[in-house]
N, C-alpha and C positions, 0 to 999 in steps of 0.2 A: 398263913401258910401257903406255899406255892401249890397250885393245883397241878395234877399230873394227867396228861392225856395220853393214853395208850393208843398208838397209831402207827401207820407206815405211809410213806410218801405216795405209793401207788393207789391208795384208797381214796376215792372221791367222797365217800361218806365221811371218812375221817377228816378230809379237807374241809368239809362244811363246818365241823365242830372247831377245828383248828383256826379257820379263818374268822369265825365268830369270836373266839377267844382273843385273837390278835387285834381285830378291828375294835373290839370293845375296851381294849386296854387292860385285859384281865392279867393277873399274876399267874402264869402257867408255864409248864415246861413239857416238851414231848418225851414220851417213853417209847422207844422203838420196839415194835412187835414184828418178829421175823416170820411173817405170814407164809412166805414161799418155802420155808423149811419146817412148816407145820406147827408154829408156835401156838396158834389159836386152837389147835386140837389137843393140846396137852392138858393133863389134869390140873396143873397149877393155873392155867389160864381159865379153864372152865369154872374153877372156884371163884375167880374174879368176875367172870361173865358166863353164865350157863348157856347163853346163846352162841358162844364161840365166835364172836365177831368184834371187830373194832368199828367205831371208836368206843373207848371206855374212859370215863372221867372219874378220877378220885379227887374229891374236893371237900375239905372240912369234915371228914368222917363219912361222907356219902360216896356211894359208887353208882354212877349212872351210865347206862349204855343207850344206844340208838342216837343218831345225830340230832334228830328233832328234839328229843328230850333234853339233850345237852345244850342245844341252842336256846331252848326256852329257859333252862336253868341260868344261863349266862344273862339273858335278858332280865330275869327276875332279880339277879344279884346286882346288876349294873344299871338297870333302867335304860340301857342303850339298845338300839337296833330293833326295838319292839313296835315301832310305828307310833302314829298319833291316836288321839281319842277316836273310838269307833272303828278302828282298823284291825283289831285283833282277829276277828273271825275271817276276814279276807286274807290275812297273812296265813292263818292256819289252812285255809282252803288251798292256797298255792303250795304250801309245804306238802300237804297230802297229795295234791295233784302231781307234784314233782316226784315224790317217792313212788307213786303208783305208775305214772305214765312215762317218766323220763329217766330219773336216776337209776332205778332198778334195771331198766332195759339197757341204758347206756353202759352201766357197769358190767353187765353180763356180756354184751356184745364186744366191748373192749377187751374183756378177759379172753373170750373165745378167739378173737382175732390176733391177739398179741402175746398172751401168756400160756397158750397151749402149743405143743409141738405142731408144726405146720401140717403134718399128715393127719392130725387128729382134729383139725378145725372143721366143724360141720357147716358146709357152705350153704345148705338150704336153710338151716336155722339162722345163720348170720343174715342172709338175705331177708328172711321174714322179720327179724328183729330190726333191721335197718329200715324197713318199710314202716314199721310201727313208730320208730324214732322220728322219721321224717314228719309224720303227723304231729308228734309232740313239738318238734322244732317249729313247725308252722303255727301251732297254737300259741307258743310263746312269742314268736316273732310278730304275729298279728297283734297280740296283746300289748306289746311294747311300742307299737306304732303311735307316735304322738305323745308318749309318756316317758319320763326319765327312769322310773323304777317300777318294779312289779306291783307294789302297793304304795300309795301315798306319794309324798313329795320328797322322800329321802330313802336311803338304803335301809333295808330291814333284813331280818333272817329269811324272809321269803326270797329275796335276791340271792342270799348266800346259800340257800338250799338249791335253788334252780341252777346256779352256776357251777355246782360242785364238780361236775365231770367235764365242763366245757373248756377248761384251760389245758387239758392234757394233750401232749403232742402225738400220742399213739393214734393210729387210724381206727375209727369205729363208725365211720359214716357221717361225721360232722365236719363241715368246712365253714368257717366263719364268713367267708366271702359270699356264701350262698344265702345268708340270713342277715341283711344289713342292719335291722333293728337290734338283733342279738349282738352283732359285732360291736355296734356303738355302745350298747349297755355293758358288755364285757370290758370294753376299754374304760368306761366310767368307773366300774368296780375296781379295776386295776389301778386307777388313779387315786383311790382312797388312801389316806395316811395309814400305814401299817400293813397294806396289802403285800402279800408275797405269793409267788407261784408255789403250787403244792410241793414241788421237789426242792424248794428252798425253805419252806415253812416246816416241813416234817422230814425226819430221817427215812431213808429208803428210796432207791432210785433203780430203774432197770439197769443202768450202767454199772451199779455196784455188783450185780449178779453176773453181768457180762465179763467183768474183769476177773472173776474167780475161776 
């Protein structure tokens, strides 16, 4: 049975799950969640996920939320993208780091800078978040110096977690040319068979709303 990923293109966390499904060769399909018109706040969606967030995966009678849990589910079902022997804890370490230090802050900063009306964008908060993000980018860029992937000798869900927000075109204080090791790494991920940009892999794009 085809798995269903509830998602929308602008969500970097949903992209982590979608990209893991795509690169692992999973049988899945996206289900568009109209976040910007309040879909995640409806009673129907809260029954699906009480946390009121995407991504949500429906697979073989199970319902999973949170990108990390979904990524680990896919690894468990396919045996792919989980790293080699002895690497599990290091992969988990980088996923937890990303969720705490980079993705959560990148997602908030990108939202504040692009998806709020311009007169409601809190400049001081944005500047504070961007400073914290620069520290995160520096950590990742330094770690990637002299190595191909975040953990081990091949791509894992640690890479797919950490890259989740870094392909988006909207400004949030990240410029690939400022971080040469990250830039090379993102290019290598994009060269993997099955890779797609988030706006191609999942339904939902800022241009959809701009045309309405």
